[in-house]
Biopython code that builds the backbone (N, CA, C, O; Angstrom):
import numpy as np
from Bio.PDB.StructureBuilder import StructureBuilder

atoms = [
    (1, "MET", "N", (11.341, -68.887, -3.691)),
    (1, "MET", "CA", (11.296, -67.932, -2.888)),
    (1, "MET", "C", (12.763, -67.783, -3.132)),
    (1, "MET", "O", (13.724, -68.542, -3.256)),
    (2, "ASN", "N", (12.399, -65.646, -3.163)),
    (2, "ASN", "CA", (14.248, -65.173, -3.560)),
    (2, "ASN", "C", (15.066, -65.191, -2.445)),
    (2, "ASN", "O", (14.655, -65.325, -1.292)),
    (3, "TRP", "N", (16.094, -65.070, -2.741)),
    (3, "TRP", "CA", (17.019, -64.334, -1.851)),
    (3, "TRP", "C", (16.927, -63.414, -0.513)),
    (3, "TRP", "O", (17.441, -63.374, 0.605)),
    (4, "PHE", "N", (16.226, -62.891, -1.076)),
    (4, "PHE", "CA", (15.555, -61.575, -0.549)),
    (4, "PHE", "C", (15.133, -62.395, 1.296)),
    (4, "PHE", "O", (15.684, -62.633, 2.371)),
    (5, "THR", "N", (13.874, -62.526, 0.638)),
    (5, "THR", "CA", (13.091, -63.278, 0.995)),
    (5, "THR", "C", (13.583, -64.725, 2.546)),
    (5, "THR", "O", (13.232, -65.026, 3.687)),
    (6, "ARG", "N", (14.546, -65.136, 1.503)),
    (6, "ARG", "CA", (14.826, -66.178, 2.635)),
    (6, "ARG", "C", (15.914, -65.462, 3.687)),
    (6, "ARG", "O", (15.845, -65.772, 4.877)),
    (7, "LYS", "N", (16.852, -64.566, 3.265)),
    (7, "LYS", "CA", (17.564, -63.617, 4.153)),
    (7, "LYS", "C", (17.093, -62.484, 5.241)),
    (7, "LYS", "O", (17.658, -61.607, 5.895)),
    (8, "ARG", "N", (15.778, -62.966, 5.085)),
    (8, "ARG", "CA", (14.817, -62.088, 6.350)),
    (8, "ARG", "C", (14.011, -62.727, 6.867)),
    (8, "ARG", "O", (13.346, -62.359, 7.836)),
    (9, "SER", "N", (13.920, -64.003, 6.197)),
    (9, "SER", "CA", (13.358, -65.249, 7.048)),
    (9, "SER", "C", (14.264, -65.759, 8.441)),
    (9, "SER", "O", (13.799, -65.940, 9.566)),
    (10, "ALA", "N", (15.342, -65.887, 8.114)),
    (10, "ALA", "CA", (16.584, -65.922, 8.209)),
    (10, "ALA", "C", (16.653, -65.472, 9.726)),
    (10, "ALA", "O", (16.728, -65.941, 10.861)),
    (11, "GLU", "N", (16.576, -64.177, 8.986)),
    (11, "GLU", "CA", (16.562, -63.453, 10.818)),
    (11, "GLU", "C", (15.727, -63.213, 11.260)),
    (11, "GLU", "O", (15.838, -62.787, 12.409)),
    (12, "SER", "N", (14.655, -63.297, 10.798)),
    (12, "SER", "CA", (13.474, -63.482, 11.557)),
    (12, "SER", "C", (13.599, -64.636, 12.768)),
    (12, "SER", "O", (13.407, -64.464, 13.972)),
    (13, "ALA", "N", (13.975, -65.848, 12.079)),
    (13, "ALA", "CA", (14.467, -66.984, 12.928)),
    (13, "ALA", "C", (15.270, -66.594, 14.020)),
    (13, "ALA", "O", (14.950, -66.577, 15.208)),
    (14, "LYS", "N", (16.684, -66.184, 13.337)),
    (14, "LYS", "CA", (17.590, -66.192, 14.626)),
    (14, "LYS", "C", (16.795, -64.669, 15.693)),
    (14, "LYS", "O", (17.622, -64.400, 16.565)),
    (15, "GLU", "N", (16.211, -64.229, 15.752)),
    (15, "GLU", "CA", (15.292, -62.665, 16.099)),
    (15, "GLU", "C", (14.372, -64.162, 17.840)),
    (15, "GLU", "O", (14.282, -64.379, 19.049)),
    (16, "ARG", "N", (14.139, -64.449, 16.961)),
    (16, "ARG", "CA", (12.886, -65.257, 17.249)),
    (16, "ARG", "C", (13.727, -66.324, 18.172)),
    (16, "ARG", "O", (13.343, -65.895, 19.260)),
    (17, "LEU", "N", (14.777, -67.626, 18.575)),
    (17, "LEU", "CA", (15.683, -67.793, 19.211)),
    (17, "LEU", "C", (16.364, -66.908, 19.656)),
    (17, "LEU", "O", (16.934, -67.473, 20.589)),
    (18, "GLN", "N", (16.845, -65.486, 19.629)),
    (18, "GLN", "CA", (17.344, -64.666, 20.481)),
    (18, "GLN", "C", (16.154, -64.865, 22.226)),
    (18, "GLN", "O", (16.306, -64.883, 23.447)),
    (19, "LEU", "N", (15.109, -64.965, 21.257)),
    (19, "LEU", "CA", (14.074, -63.865, 22.993)),
    (19, "LEU", "C", (13.548, -65.535, 23.127)),
    (19, "LEU", "O", (12.786, -65.784, 24.062)),
    (20, "VAL", "N", (13.856, -66.392, 22.424)),
    (20, "VAL", "CA", (13.262, -68.146, 23.185)),
    (20, "VAL", "C", (14.739, -67.726, 25.046)),
    (20, "VAL", "O", (14.673, -67.499, 26.254)),
    (21, "LEU", "N", (15.914, -67.913, 23.786)),
    (21, "LEU", "CA", (16.886, -67.696, 24.779)),
    (21, "LEU", "C", (16.587, -66.567, 26.262)),
    (21, "LEU", "O", (16.556, -66.925, 27.439)),
    (22, "VAL", "N", (16.409, -65.244, 25.750)),
    (22, "VAL", "CA", (16.453, -64.548, 26.577)),
    (22, "VAL", "C", (15.257, -64.706, 27.585)),
    (22, "VAL", "O", (15.337, -64.542, 28.803)),
    (23, "HIS", "N", (14.129, -65.055, 26.868)),
    (23, "HIS", "CA", (13.291, -66.113, 27.978)),
    (23, "HIS", "C", (13.758, -66.892, 29.046)),
    (23, "HIS", "O", (13.541, -66.733, 30.247)),
    (24, "ASP", "N", (14.521, -67.879, 28.396)),
    (24, "ASP", "CA", (14.868, -69.032, 29.702)),
    (24, "ASP", "C", (15.622, -68.615, 31.218)),
    (24, "ASP", "O", (15.640, -68.850, 32.427)),
    (25, "ARG", "N", (16.463, -67.465, 29.652)),
    (25, "ARG", "CA", (17.573, -67.026, 30.981)),
    (25, "ARG", "C", (17.029, -66.286, 31.664)),
    (25, "ARG", "O", (17.481, -66.407, 32.803)),
    (26, "THR", "N", (15.545, -64.840, 31.558)),
    (26, "THR", "CA", (15.559, -64.486, 32.715)),
    (26, "THR", "C", (13.647, -64.905, 33.229)),
    (26, "THR", "O", (12.725, -64.109, 33.400)),
    (27, "ASP", "N", (13.647, -65.566, 33.280)),
    (27, "ASP", "CA", (11.917, -65.855, 33.285)),
    (27, "ASP", "C", (11.165, -64.504, 32.466)),
    (27, "ASP", "O", (11.165, -63.810, 33.483)),
    (28, "LEU", "N", (10.699, -63.838, 31.706)),
    (28, "LEU", "CA", (10.219, -63.267, 31.256)),
    (28, "LEU", "C", (9.607, -63.693, 30.515)),
    (28, "LEU", "O", (10.215, -64.600, 29.947)),
    (29, "THR", "N", (7.922, -63.439, 29.871)),
    (29, "THR", "CA", (8.014, -64.121, 28.887)),
    (29, "THR", "C", (7.770, -63.508, 28.205)),
    (29, "THR", "O", (7.694, -62.313, 28.491)),
    (30, "PRO", "N", (7.361, -64.195, 26.214)),
    (30, "PRO", "CA", (7.784, -64.069, 24.994)),
    (30, "PRO", "C", (7.379, -62.765, 24.749)),
    (30, "PRO", "O", (7.967, -62.150, 23.859)),
    (31, "GLY", "N", (6.217, -62.064, 25.555)),
    (31, "GLY", "CA", (4.493, -61.092, 25.776)),
    (31, "GLY", "C", (6.001, -59.699, 25.968)),
    (31, "GLY", "O", (6.299, -58.687, 25.334)),
    (32, "GLN", "N", (6.536, -60.357, 27.087)),
    (32, "GLN", "CA", (7.378, -59.517, 28.154)),
    (32, "GLN", "C", (8.116, -58.618, 27.815)),
    (32, "GLN", "O", (8.170, -57.390, 27.880)),
    (33, "LEU", "N", (9.217, -60.229, 27.079)),
    (33, "LEU", "CA", (10.515, -58.796, 26.259)),
    (33, "LEU", "C", (10.054, -58.521, 24.932)),
    (33, "LEU", "O", (10.909, -57.975, 24.234)),
    (34, "GLU", "N", (8.586, -58.813, 24.195)),
    (34, "GLU", "CA", (8.420, -58.515, 22.915)),
    (34, "GLU", "C", (8.421, -56.059, 23.048)),
    (34, "GLU", "O", (8.846, -55.014, 22.554)),
    (35, "ALA", "N", (7.451, -56.777, 24.268)),
    (35, "ALA", "CA", (6.739, -55.493, 24.941)),
    (35, "ALA", "C", (8.375, -54.747, 25.297)),
    (35, "ALA", "O", (8.844, -54.045, 24.400)),
    (36, "LEU", "N", (8.952, -54.869, 26.212)),
    (36, "LEU", "CA", (10.589, -54.284, 26.626)),
    (36, "LEU", "C", (11.299, -54.050, 25.413)),
    (36, "LEU", "O", (12.107, -53.123, 25.355)),
    (37, "LYS", "N", (11.041, -54.934, 24.257)),
    (37, "LYS", "CA", (12.114, -54.508, 22.749)),
    (37, "LYS", "C", (11.437, -53.249, 22.690)),
    (37, "LYS", "O", (12.002, -52.410, 23.393)),
    (38, "ASP", "N", (10.056, -52.674, 21.881)),
    (38, "ASP", "CA", (8.857, -52.669, 21.460)),
    (38, "ASP", "C", (9.338, -50.907, 22.062)),
    (38, "ASP", "O", (9.449, -49.958, 21.287)),
    (39, "GLU", "N", (9.562, -50.818, 23.578)),
    (39, "GLU", "CA", (9.371, -49.625, 24.369)),
    (39, "GLU", "C", (10.792, -48.599, 24.357)),
    (39, "GLU", "O", (11.065, -47.411, 24.183)),
    (40, "LEU", "N", (11.673, -50.250, 24.743)),
    (40, "LEU", "CA", (13.060, -49.635, 23.825)),
    (40, "LEU", "C", (13.411, -48.863, 22.416)),
    (40, "LEU", "O", (14.280, -48.010, 22.236)),
    (41, "LEU", "N", (12.751, -49.253, 21.747)),
    (41, "LEU", "CA", (12.847, -48.796, 20.321)),
    (41, "LEU", "C", (12.120, -47.655, 20.347)),
    (41, "LEU", "O", (12.409, -46.853, 19.459)),
    (42, "LYS", "N", (10.753, -47.158, 21.547)),
    (42, "LYS", "CA", (10.066, -46.135, 21.397)),
    (42, "LYS", "C", (10.899, -44.938, 21.567)),
    (42, "LYS", "O", (11.083, -43.840, 21.041)),
    (43, "ALA", "N", (11.349, -45.714, 22.622)),
    (43, "ALA", "CA", (12.364, -44.125, 23.238)),
    (43, "ALA", "C", (13.384, -44.122, 22.368)),
    (43, "ALA", "O", (13.458, -43.290, 21.463)),
    (44, "ILE", "N", (14.278, -45.069, 22.570)),
    (44, "ILE", "CA", (15.533, -44.547, 21.335)),
    (44, "ILE", "C", (14.905, -43.670, 20.511)),
    (44, "ILE", "O", (15.182, -42.504, 20.790)),
    (45, "SER", "N", (13.839, -43.866, 19.200)),
    (45, "SER", "CA", (13.345, -43.179, 18.634)),
    (45, "SER", "C", (13.125, -41.929, 18.476)),
    (45, "SER", "O", (13.446, -41.375, 17.424)),
    (46, "ARG", "N", (12.470, -41.189, 19.613)),
    (46, "ARG", "CA", (12.332, -40.097, 20.000)),
    (46, "ARG", "C", (13.676, -39.587, 19.894)),
    (46, "ARG", "O", (13.003, -38.724, 19.329)),
    (47, "TYR", "N", (14.553, -39.331, 19.867)),
    (47, "TYR", "CA", (16.023, -38.851, 19.813)),
    (47, "TYR", "C", (16.593, -39.359, 18.621)),
    (47, "TYR", "O", (17.356, -38.502, 18.174)),
    (48, "ILE", "N", (16.564, -40.376, 17.900)),
    (48, "ILE", "CA", (17.770, -41.432, 16.678)),
    (48, "ILE", "C", (16.888, -41.642, 15.513)),
    (48, "ILE", "O", (15.822, -42.038, 15.985)),
    (49, "ASP", "N", (16.800, -41.576, 14.242)),
    (49, "ASP", "CA", (16.050, -42.157, 13.031)),
    (49, "ASP", "C", (16.784, -43.374, 13.497)),
    (49, "ASP", "O", (17.949, -43.143, 13.820)),
    (50, "ILE", "N", (16.304, -44.866, 13.634)),
    (50, "ILE", "CA", (16.336, -45.905, 13.520)),
    (50, "ILE", "C", (15.921, -46.794, 12.775)),
    (50, "ILE", "O", (14.835, -46.757, 12.196)),
    (51, "ASP", "N", (16.914, -47.885, 12.693)),
    (51, "ASP", "CA", (15.786, -49.226, 11.468)),
    (51, "ASP", "C", (15.687, -50.036, 12.559)),
    (51, "ASP", "O", (16.549, -50.604, 13.230)),
    (52, "PRO", "N", (13.752, -49.979, 12.674)),
    (52, "PRO", "CA", (13.418, -50.815, 13.366)),
    (52, "PRO", "C", (13.343, -52.446, 12.678)),
    (52, "PRO", "O", (13.226, -53.406, 13.440)),
    (53, "GLU", "N", (13.428, -52.649, 11.091)),
    (53, "GLU", "CA", (13.503, -54.155, 11.287)),
    (53, "GLU", "C", (14.451, -54.157, 11.203)),
    (53, "GLU", "O", (14.539, -54.407, 10.001)),
    (54, "ALA", "N", (15.831, -54.034, 11.684)),
    (54, "ALA", "CA", (17.273, -54.692, 11.430)),
    (54, "ALA", "C", (17.529, -54.589, 12.783)),
    (54, "ALA", "O", (18.744, -54.460, 12.934)),
    (55, "VAL", "N", (16.950, -54.588, 13.817)),
    (55, "VAL", "CA", (16.987, -54.510, 15.338)),
    (55, "VAL", "C", (17.529, -55.700, 16.125)),
    (55, "VAL", "O", (17.316, -56.874, 15.822)),
    (56, "GLN", "N", (18.378, -55.208, 17.349)),
    (56, "GLN", "CA", (18.017, -57.512, 17.453)),
    (56, "GLN", "C", (19.236, -57.209, 18.403)),
    (56, "GLN", "O", (20.361, -56.721, 18.301)),
    (57, "ILE", "N", (17.943, -58.079, 19.975)),
    (57, "ILE", "CA", (18.286, -57.977, 20.987)),
    (57, "ILE", "C", (18.577, -59.301, 21.550)),
    (57, "ILE", "O", (17.957, -60.295, 21.172)),
    (58, "GLY", "N", (19.406, -59.342, 22.350)),
    (58, "GLY", "CA", (19.785, -60.948, 22.702)),
    (58, "GLY", "C", (20.592, -60.463, 24.140)),
    (58, "GLY", "O", (20.647, -59.325, 24.605)),
    (59, "LEU", "N", (21.228, -61.790, 24.707)),
    (59, "LEU", "CA", (21.789, -61.929, 25.592)),
    (59, "LEU", "C", (22.787, -62.453, 25.848)),
    (59, "LEU", "O", (22.748, -63.678, 25.736)),
    (60, "GLU", "N", (23.917, -61.933, 26.230)),
    (60, "GLU", "CA", (25.120, -62.163, 26.709)),
    (60, "GLU", "C", (25.330, -62.212, 27.369)),
    (60, "GLU", "O", (25.099, -61.349, 28.215)),
    (61, "ARG", "N", (26.290, -63.832, 27.677)),
    (61, "ARG", "CA", (26.456, -64.477, 29.538)),
    (61, "ARG", "C", (28.386, -64.081, 29.449)),
    (61, "ARG", "O", (28.910, -64.148, 28.338)),
    (62, "ASP", "N", (29.171, -63.738, 30.556)),
    (62, "ASP", "CA", (29.950, -63.704, 30.871)),
    (62, "ASP", "C", (30.192, -64.345, 32.288)),
    (62, "ASP", "O", (30.229, -63.970, 33.460)),
    (63, "GLY", "N", (30.277, -65.024, 31.868)),
    (63, "GLY", "CA", (31.005, -66.220, 33.542)),
    (63, "GLY", "C", (29.682, -65.982, 34.687)),
    (63, "GLY", "O", (28.760, -66.295, 33.935)),
    (64, "ARG", "N", (29.349, -65.811, 35.339)),
    (64, "ARG", "CA", (28.333, -65.440, 35.562)),
    (64, "ARG", "C", (27.025, -64.998, 35.969)),
    (64, "ARG", "O", (25.965, -65.322, 36.505)),
    (65, "SER", "N", (27.823, -63.891, 35.302)),
    (65, "SER", "CA", (26.707, -62.057, 34.946)),
    (65, "SER", "C", (26.201, -62.003, 33.562)),
    (65, "SER", "O", (27.059, -62.050, 32.681)),
    (66, "GLN", "N", (24.689, -61.892, 33.131)),
    (66, "GLN", "CA", (24.134, -62.165, 31.958)),
    (66, "GLN", "C", (24.135, -60.378, 31.563)),
    (66, "GLN", "O", (24.887, -59.690, 32.253)),
    (67, "ARG", "N", (23.239, -59.616, 30.390)),
    (67, "ARG", "CA", (24.036, -58.333, 29.934)),
    (67, "ARG", "C", (22.540, -58.464, 28.783)),
    (67, "ARG", "O", (21.993, -59.567, 28.804)),
    (68, "LEU", "N", (22.009, -57.545, 27.970)),
    (68, "LEU", "CA", (20.610, -57.435, 27.265)),
    (68, "LEU", "C", (21.643, -56.389, 26.168)),
    (68, "LEU", "O", (21.446, -55.265, 25.706)),
    (69, "VAL", "N", (22.362, -56.998, 26.085)),
    (69, "VAL", "CA", (22.396, -56.467, 23.884)),
    (69, "VAL", "C", (21.335, -55.810, 23.355)),
    (69, "VAL", "O", (20.248, -56.316, 23.075)),
    (70, "ALA", "N", (21.628, -54.787, 23.234)),
    (70, "ALA", "CA", (20.913, -54.251, 21.990)),
    (70, "ALA", "C", (21.969, -53.982, 20.876)),
    (70, "ALA", "O", (23.089, -53.533, 21.122)),
    (71, "ASP", "N", (21.296, -54.447, 19.018)),
    (71, "ASP", "CA", (22.208, -53.695, 17.798)),
    (71, "ASP", "C", (21.243, -53.328, 17.353)),
    (71, "ASP", "O", (20.314, -54.079, 17.054)),
    (72, "ILE", "N", (21.240, -52.208, 17.221)),
    (72, "ILE", "CA", (20.373, -51.342, 16.346)),
    (72, "ILE", "C", (20.789, -50.233, 15.477)),
    (72, "ILE", "O", (21.368, -49.237, 15.911)),
    (73, "PRO", "N", (20.467, -50.431, 14.164)),
    (73, "PRO", "CA", (20.607, -49.841, 13.315)),
    (73, "PRO", "C", (20.420, -48.465, 13.087)),
    (73, "PRO", "O", (19.213, -48.222, 13.111)),
    (74, "LEU", "N", (21.155, -47.378, 12.858)),
    (74, "LEU", "CA", (20.989, -46.441, 12.770)),
    (74, "LEU", "C", (20.709, -46.078, 10.599)),
    (74, "LEU", "O", (21.215, -46.503, 9.561)),
    (75, "ARG", "N", (19.425, -44.901, 11.059)),
    (75, "ARG", "CA", (19.602, -44.487, 9.772)),
    (75, "ARG", "C", (20.783, -43.044, 9.469)),
    (75, "ARG", "O", (21.613, -42.506, 10.202)),
    (76, "SER", "N", (20.333, -42.781, 7.969)),
    (76, "SER", "CA", (21.337, -41.559, 7.816)),
    (76, "SER", "C", (21.138, -40.941, 9.112)),
    (76, "SER", "O", (20.108, -41.244, 9.713)),
    (77, "VAL", "N", (22.216, -39.858, 9.820)),
    (77, "VAL", "CA", (21.733, -38.983, 10.835)),
    (77, "VAL", "C", (21.888, -37.653, 10.336)),
    (77, "VAL", "O", (22.896, -37.848, 9.657)),
    (78, "SER", "N", (21.655, -36.583, 10.196)),
    (78, "SER", "CA", (21.635, -35.469, 9.653)),
    (78, "SER", "C", (22.180, -34.439, 11.288)),
    (78, "SER", "O", (21.799, -34.475, 12.458)),
    (79, "ARG", "N", (23.029, -33.767, 10.677)),
    (79, "ARG", "CA", (23.454, -33.069, 12.118)),
    (79, "ARG", "C", (22.500, -31.674, 11.842)),
    (79, "ARG", "O", (22.410, -31.420, 10.641)),
    (80, "ASN", "N", (21.828, -30.798, 12.676)),
    (80, "ASN", "CA", (22.098, -29.524, 12.293)),
    (80, "ASN", "C", (23.195, -28.416, 13.415)),
    (80, "ASN", "O", (23.459, -28.496, 14.615)),
    (81, "ARG", "N", (23.551, -27.581, 12.499)),
    (81, "ARG", "CA", (25.061, -26.885, 12.770)),
    (81, "ARG", "C", (24.921, -25.422, 13.239)),
    (81, "ARG", "O", (24.869, -24.350, 12.637)),
    (82, "ALA", "N", (24.895, -25.634, 14.004)),
    (82, "ALA", "CA", (24.644, -23.620, 14.091)),
    (82, "ALA", "C", (26.096, -22.827, 13.234)),
    (82, "ALA", "O", (26.991, -23.475, 12.691)),
    (83, "GLY", "N", (26.046, -21.748, 13.276)),
    (83, "GLY", "CA", (27.169, -21.224, 12.789)),
    (83, "GLY", "C", (27.206, -20.588, 11.284)),
    (83, "GLY", "O", (28.249, -20.106, 10.843)),
]
sb = StructureBuilder()
sb.init_structure("model")
sb.init_model(0)
sb.init_chain("A")
sb.init_seg("    ")
for serial, (resi, resn, name, xyz) in enumerate(atoms, 1):
    if name == "N":
        sb.init_residue(resn, " ", resi, " ")
    sb.init_atom(name, np.array(xyz, "f"), 0.0, 1.0, " ", f" {name:<3s}", serial, name[0])
structure = sb.get_structure()
C-alpha cells in the first residue's frame, strides 16, 4: 500500500466517521445524509467547478446549536470578463 492509497483510505474513513456522527446527532439515516451530500454537490456544481472527491461534510456543535459544515474545494476558476 503506497502513501497515496493510505491517504485516500484515511480521508475516506474520516468522512465515514463524520457521517456517522452527523447521523447520531440529527437522526438522519446514512442514506439520507449521502443523498443530502449528493444534492448539495449537484446544486453547487451547476455554478462552480468543484472537486467532488475532496468534499468533506460534517456537523459542528456550539453550545446547544448545531451547524452543518461543508468543505468543498473549488477547481480553478476562470472568469469571463467583458471589456
